[in-house]
C-alpha positions in Angstrom: 18.0 -25.5 51.4 14.4 -27.3 51.0 13.2 -27.2 47.5 9.8 -26.6 46.8 8.1 -28.6 43.7 6.0 -27.2 40.7 4.4 -28.3 37.6 5.7 -24.6 36.6 7.8 -22.1 37.3 7.2 -18.4 35.0 10.3 -16.1 35.6 9.1 -12.5 34.7 5.8 -11.1 36.1 5.1 -9.1 32.8 2.5 -9.3 31.2 2.9 -12.6 29.1 4.7 -14.3 32.3 1.7 -13.6 34.2 -1.0 -15.1 31.2 1.3 -18.0 31.2 1.0 -18.5 34.8 -2.6 -18.2 34.8 -3.4 -20.3 32.3 -1.5 -23.0 33.3 -3.0 -22.6 36.5 -6.3 -22.9 34.7 -5.1 -26.1 33.3 -4.6 -27.1 36.7 -0.9 -27.1 37.1 0.8 -26.0 39.9 2.6 -22.7 39.4 4.7 -20.3 40.8 5.4 -16.6 39.7 9.2 -15.3 40.3 9.3 -10.9 40.3 11.4 -9.8 41.5 9.6 -6.2 41.4 5.6 -5.8 41.3 4.1 -8.2 39.3 2.9 -6.0 35.6 6.1 -5.9 34.2 7.3 -2.9 32.3 3.5 -2.3 30.4 2.1 -1.9 33.8 4.7 -0.1 35.7 7.6 1.3 33.5 5.2 1.6 30.2 1.9 1.2 28.2 0.0 2.2 30.9 2.1 5.3 32.4 2.6 6.8 29.5 -0.7 6.3 27.9 -2.2 8.6 31.5 0.4 11.3 29.9 -1.4 11.0 27.0 -4.9 11.0 27.9 -4.4 13.8 29.7 -2.7 15.7 26.9 -5.7 14.3 24.3 -8.2 16.3 27.5 -6.1 19.6 26.7 -6.4 19.5 23.1 -10.1 18.8 23.4 -10.4 21.8 26.2 -8.2 24.2 23.3 -10.8 23.1 21.0 -13.9 23.7 22.9 -14.5 27.5 21.8 -15.1 25.4 17.9 -17.9 23.7 20.0 -19.2 26.8 21.2 -18.4 25.4 24.2 -16.7 28.5 26.8 -13.1 27.1 28.2 -11.1 29.6 30.2 -7.5 29.3 30.6 -7.3 25.4 30.0 -3.8 24.3 31.4 -1.7 21.0 33.1 -1.3 20.8 36.7 1.4 18.3 35.8 1.4 17.0 40.1 -2.2 16.0 39.3 -1.2 14.4 36.6 1.3 12.3 38.0 -1.0 11.7 41.1 -3.9 10.8 38.4 -1.0 8.1 36.4 -0.5 6.1 40.5 -3.8 6.0 40.8 -4.3 3.7 37.9 -1.3 2.3 37.3 -2.2 1.0 41.8 -5.6 0.1 40.5 -5.0 -2.0 37.9 -1.6 -3.5 40.1 -4.1 -4.7 42.7 -7.1 -5.9 40.1 -4.0 -8.4 38.7 -2.9 -9.0 42.0 -6.1 -10.4 43.5 -6.5 -12.4 39.5 -3.5 -14.6 40.6 -3.9 -14.6 44.0 -8.0 -16.3 42.3 -5.8 -18.7 40.2 -4.2 -20.0 42.8 -0.3 -19.0 41.3 1.7 -18.1 44.2 4.0 -15.3 44.0 7.7 -15.9 44.5 9.2 -12.8 45.1 13.4 -11.8 44.5 15.2 -12.7 41.3 14.8 -16.0 39.5 17.9 -17.8 38.1 18.3 -21.2 36.6 20.4 -23.6 37.6 19.7 -26.5 35.9 16.7 -26.6 33.1 14.2 -27.9 36.1 16.0 -26.0 38.9 15.2 -22.2 39.7 16.7 -20.5 42.6 15.3 -17.5 43.4 17.5 -14.9 44.9 16.0 -12.2 47.9 13.8 -11.9 50.5 14.5 -15.7 51.9 15.9 -17.3 49.4 14.8 -20.3 47.9 15.0 -23.1 45.8 12.3 -24.4 42.9 11.9 -27.6 40.9 9.4 -27.6 37.8 8.9 -30.0 34.9 8.8 -27.0 33.2 10.1 -23.5 33.1 9.0 -20.3 31.1 11.7 -17.2 30.6 9.4 -13.7 31.0 12.8 -11.8 32.0 11.4 -9.0 29.4 13.8 -6.3 27.6 15.0 -2.4 28.7 16.0 0.5 26.7 19.0 0.3 24.8 21.9 3.2 25.2 23.7 5.1 22.7 27.2 4.0 22.2 28.7 7.2 23.1 25.5 8.7 24.7 24.8 6.1 27.6 21.4 7.9 30.0 22.7 9.6 33.2 18.7 10.1 34.1 20.0 13.5 34.5 19.9 15.4 30.5 20.1 11.8 28.5 16.7 9.8 29.4 15.4 6.1 28.6 11.3 6.2 28.7 11.5 4.9 32.1 13.3 8.4 33.3 10.6 10.8 31.1 8.0 9.0 33.7 9.7 9.9 37.1 10.1 13.8 35.7 8.5 15.5 38.2 8.7 18.7 36.0 8.5 19.3 32.4 12.2 19.7 30.2 12.3 22.9 28.4 12.4 21.6 25.5 13.6 17.8 24.1 15.4 16.3 21.3 14.2 12.3 20.4 16.5 10.3 18.8 14.7 7.5 17.5 10.7 7.6 15.5 9.2 4.7 16.2 6.3 4.3 19.0 8.1 5.1 22.1 9.6 8.5 20.6 6.9 9.5 18.6 4.1 9.3 21.9 5.8 11.1 23.7 6.5 13.6 20.6 3.0 13.9 20.6 2.9 14.2 24.5 5.1 17.2 24.7 4.4 19.1 21.7 0.5 19.1 23.3 2.0 20.7 26.7 3.8 22.9 24.7 7.2 22.0 25.0 9.8 22.7 21.8 10.3 19.3 20.1 13.2 18.0 17.6 13.1 14.8 16.1 16.2 13.1 14.9 15.9 9.5 13.0 18.6 7.6 11.0 16.4 6.8 8.4 14.1 8.6 5.6 10.5 8.7 7.3 9.1 8.3 11.0 7.6 5.0 11.9 9.8 3.9 9.6 8.5 -0.5 9.3 5.5 0.9 8.8 3.4 1.6 6.0 5.0 4.7 4.2 1.3 6.5 4.8 1.9 6.3 8.2 5.1 8.0 8.8 4.8 10.5 5.7 1.2 11.4 7.4 2.7 11.4 11.1 5.2 13.9 10.1 3.3 16.2 8.1 0.9 16.3 11.0 3.5 16.7 14.1 5.2 19.3 12.5 2.2 21.3 11.5 1.9 21.3 15.5 5.5 22.4 15.9 8.2 19.3 15.8 11.4 20.3 14.2 11.8 17.0 11.8 15.5 15.6 10.7 15.0 12.0 8.9 17.3 10.6 7.5 19.9 12.3 10.0 22.9 10.5 12.0 24.0 11.3 15.2 27.8 11.7 15.6 27.8 11.0 19.0 31.5 11.5 19.2 30.6 15.1 18.8 27.8 15.2 20.8 28.1 17.4 24.4 26.3 16.8 27.7 26.7 20.0 29.9 24.3 21.3 33.3 22.5 22.4 31.4 21.3 21.2 28.0 23.0 18.8 25.7 24.1 20.0 22.2 23.5 17.2 19.7 25.5 16.8 16.6 23.9 15.6 13.6 25.0 14.9 9.8 21.5 16.1 8.0 21.3 17.0 4.1 25.1 16.7 3.3 26.7 18.8 6.6 26.1 18.7 9.7 24.6 21.2 12.4 24.0 21.4 15.8 20.8 20.3 17.8 20.5 22.4 21.2 17.9 20.8 24.1 17.8 20.7 27.5 16.9 17.2 27.6 17.5 14.5 24.8 15.2 10.8 25.1 16.7 8.2 22.8 14.3 5.9 22.1 15.9 3.2 20.0 14.9 -0.1 21.2 14.7 -2.3 23.6 17.2 -4.9 24.4 15.9 -8.5 25.9 16.9 -9.4 29.7 18.6 -12.6 28.6 22.3 -11.6 31.1 22.4 -13.7 34.8 19.4 -16.3 34.0 21.7 -19.0 33.9 20.6 -19.7 30.8 24.6 -21.4 30.0 23.6 -24.4 32.0 21.1 -25.4 29.4 20.8 -25.6 25.7 19.2 -22.6 25.4 20.1 -20.4 22.4 20.3 -16.6 21.8 19.8 -15.1 18.2 20.5 -11.9 17.9 20.4 -10.9 20.9 16.8 -12.8 21.9 15.8 -16.2 23.1 15.1 -18.7 20.5 12.2 -20.2 20.3 9.9 -22.5 17.5 6.4 -22.1 17.2 5.2 -23.3 20.6 7.1 -20.9 22.0 9.4 -23.9 23.2 13.1 -23.0 23.4 16.4 -25.5 22.3 15.8 -26.5 26.2 13.2 -28.9 25.9 10.5 -27.7 28.5 12.2 -24.4 28.8 9.5 -22.3 27.1 10.2 -18.5 26.7 7.8 -15.3 25.6 6.9 -11.6 25.2 10.0 -8.9 24.7 12.9 -11.7 25.4 12.4 -13.7 22.2 12.2 -10.3 19.8 9.6 -9.4 17.5 6.8 -6.7 18.0 7.5 -5.9 21.5 3.7 -4.8 22.9 2.1 -6.2 26.4 -1.0 -7.8 23.7 2.0 -9.8 21.7 3.3 -11.5 24.7 0.3 -12.8 26.5 -0.5 -14.3 22.9 2.5 -16.0 23.2 2.2 -16.8 26.9 -1.4 -18.5 26.4 0.1 -20.5 23.5 3.7 -21.5 25.5 0.6 -22.8 28.2 -1.2 -24.4 26.2 1.7 -26.3 24.9 3.1 -26.9 28.4 -0.6 -28.3 29.6 -0.6 -30.4 26.4 -2.0 -29.2 23.7 -0.8 -27.9 20.4 -1.5 -24.8 20.4 -1.6 -22.8 16.8 1.8 -20.9 16.5 1.1 -16.7 17.0 1.0 -14.9 12.9 2.6 -12.2 14.3 1.5 -10.7 10.6 -2.0 -9.9 12.6 -0.9 -8.9 16.1 -2.2 -4.9 15.8 -0.5 -2.0 16.2 -0.8 0.9 17.6 1.1 4.3 18.3 -0.6 6.4 20.7 0.1 9.8 19.4 -2.7 12.5 18.2 -4.3 11.5 15.8 -3.3 7.5 16.6 -1.6 5.6 14.1 -2.7 1.6 14.1 -1.6 -0.9 11.7 -2.4 -5.2 11.2 -0.6 -7.3 8.3 1.3 -6.1 5.6 2.4 -2.9 4.6 1.5 -1.9 0.8 5.7 -2.2 0.3 5.8 -5.5 1.8 3.1 -7.3 0.1 4.8 -6.0 -3.2 7.9 -7.4 -2.5 6.4 -10.5 -1.3 5.3 -10.6 -5.0 1.4 -10.4 -4.1 -1.1 -8.7 -6.5 -1.7 -5.9 -4.9 -4.5 -2.6 -4.6 -4.5 -0.3 -2.1 -7.1 2.3 -1.4 -7.8 4.9 1.2 -10.8 6.5 2.5 -10.2 10.3 4.5 -11.6 11.0 7.8 -12.6 15.3 6.0 -15.3 12.5 4.7 -16.4 11.1 7.7 -19.4 12.7 9.1 -18.3 11.7 12.8 -14.4 13.0 12.4 -16.4 16.2 11.2 -18.6 16.1 14.2 -15.2 15.4 16.7 -13.5 18.1 14.5 -11.1 15.6 14.4 -10.1 14.7 10.1 -6.7 14.3 9.6 -6.1 11.2 8.6 -7.1 8.9 6.4 -7.7 4.4 6.2 -5.9 2.2 4.2 -6.8 -1.1 2.7 -4.0 -3.3 0.8 -5.9 -6.7 -0.3 -5.0 -9.2 -3.2 -6.4 -7.4 -6.7 -7.1 -11.4 -7.3 -8.4 -12.8 -4.8 -9.9 -10.1 -2.7 -7.8 -11.6 0.6 -6.9 -8.4 2.7 -3.8 -8.3 3.3 -2.9 -4.9 5.2 -5.1 -2.2 7.1 -3.4 1.3 7.8 -5.1 3.7 9.7 -3.5 7.5 11.1 -6.8 9.3 12.5 -9.2 9.7 15.7 -8.8 6.6 17.9 -7.1 4.4 15.4 -6.1 1.7 18.0 -9.8 1.5 18.7 -11.2 1.1 15.0 -7.6 -1.6 14.0 -9.4 -4.4 16.5 -12.0 -5.1 13.8 -9.3 -4.8 11.4 -7.2 -7.0 13.6 -10.2 -9.3 13.7 -11.1 -9.3 9.6 -7.2 -10.6 8.4 -7.8 -13.3 11.7 -11.2 -14.5 10.0 -9.2 -14.1 6.6 -12.0 -11.8 5.0 -11.9 -10.4 2.0 -12.5 -6.3 1.1 -15.6 -7.2 0.1 -17.3 -8.7 3.2 -15.4 -5.6 5.4 -16.7 -2.8 2.9 -20.4 -4.5 2.8 -20.5 -5.4 6.5 -22.9 -2.7 7.9 -21.5 -0.5 10.0 -23.4 2.5 12.2 -23.7 6.0 10.7 -21.9 8.3 11.9 -19.7 6.7 13.7 -15.4 6.4 12.6 -15.6 2.8 11.7 -16.9 3.9 8.2 -14.5 5.2 7.1 -12.2 2.0 7.2 -15.8 0.3 6.0 -15.8 3.0 2.9 -11.5 2.4 2.5 -13.1 -1.4 1.7 -15.2 -0.4 -0.2 -13.4 1.0 -2.7 -11.0 -1.5 -2.9 -13.3 -3.4 -3.8 -14.9 -1.4 -6.1 -18.4 -1.6 -4.5 -18.3 2.1 -3.4 -20.6 5.3 -3.9 -17.7 7.0 -4.3 -16.0 5.3 -7.0 
């Protein structure tokens, strides 16, 4: 079989993979991108984008139902599930076509099939018309998949992953959600807005257990007020759970006893695992750590010339984090010396209603690190734009070093927090102080003033003191 030569072969066409491919091509390298399905990966086809299409629809529905409070007459608001899925497909297809044009513009060759390493410099592609590729460098970007619960495997019928939920043609009658991270809570918010009873089951003491405590506690209060049943510090006893033809019956250890949760379906959202199998890693010096590929600050694995990015290397499983890693890998491959990614400065957003968003250290993390901490919050109830929008739940919280004034973390629960956190991320990237963020003039009225006001309170230059 004839081999084709490239400077770089990328295995996996998700956000990290296509970013690495495009950036390497911009640097003058000849690049092949191997993808067994469609370029765009999980984020575009089974994650970020289709999920947010559902959440945007739920947001519109909630706003329409709230219209009378604004003096607007809106009758019989409801959800057309078929039209919602059609719009989801249209958005995904538009972005997919745009991405294909972008890859073509940058002369990235897309090779259809599943890639497997024969050696650190050889890739076999299994698919339509088997091929072998030879490259000076390889980037592994094969992504991740939902983790199953031992004893309660996915069946696509009653026990579902997020992939399964995105393909449902009718809403479930009720749903139990195991796991209170971003995926579980976003689906909880969506189903609550369309009238589906929701029970959330979380092993740890609060929702969003890796985020600032105020975010998790605040979101629990708001979801409960919308009708969710929330069970925290709750352990699912999978050996006692039953999957029946018309429902699931889950046994949960909670508050010192056992209780049964019944629902028509269960979503298991306990995280994701890297797609490390059948990559040919045994033909290289690539090593795994906790089930993910181990890399250095330049995204290079233990095998010189072989890099890895995105969900495959663990850490926050976020598309924008994968893109940043892809750019770092491409720059290193092209001979540069890119700065390693500071993961504490990667913003994190949960697109519930309202959003929860954060960047930097939580207050608890900062204190554990021995930093002298000052934390201040500003409620959206005192923000003019939030009042105008009738979305006053939540607050902006600033965590700063009490001695230097440097920003350590910013945490937002409230309207459009996913947009506001971009400013916060820039502040941390530029190593701004709370005083600088607080004295930067913000427009009035605007939601961003809540961030400014929280920073002013932390810097002690606020009119609210």
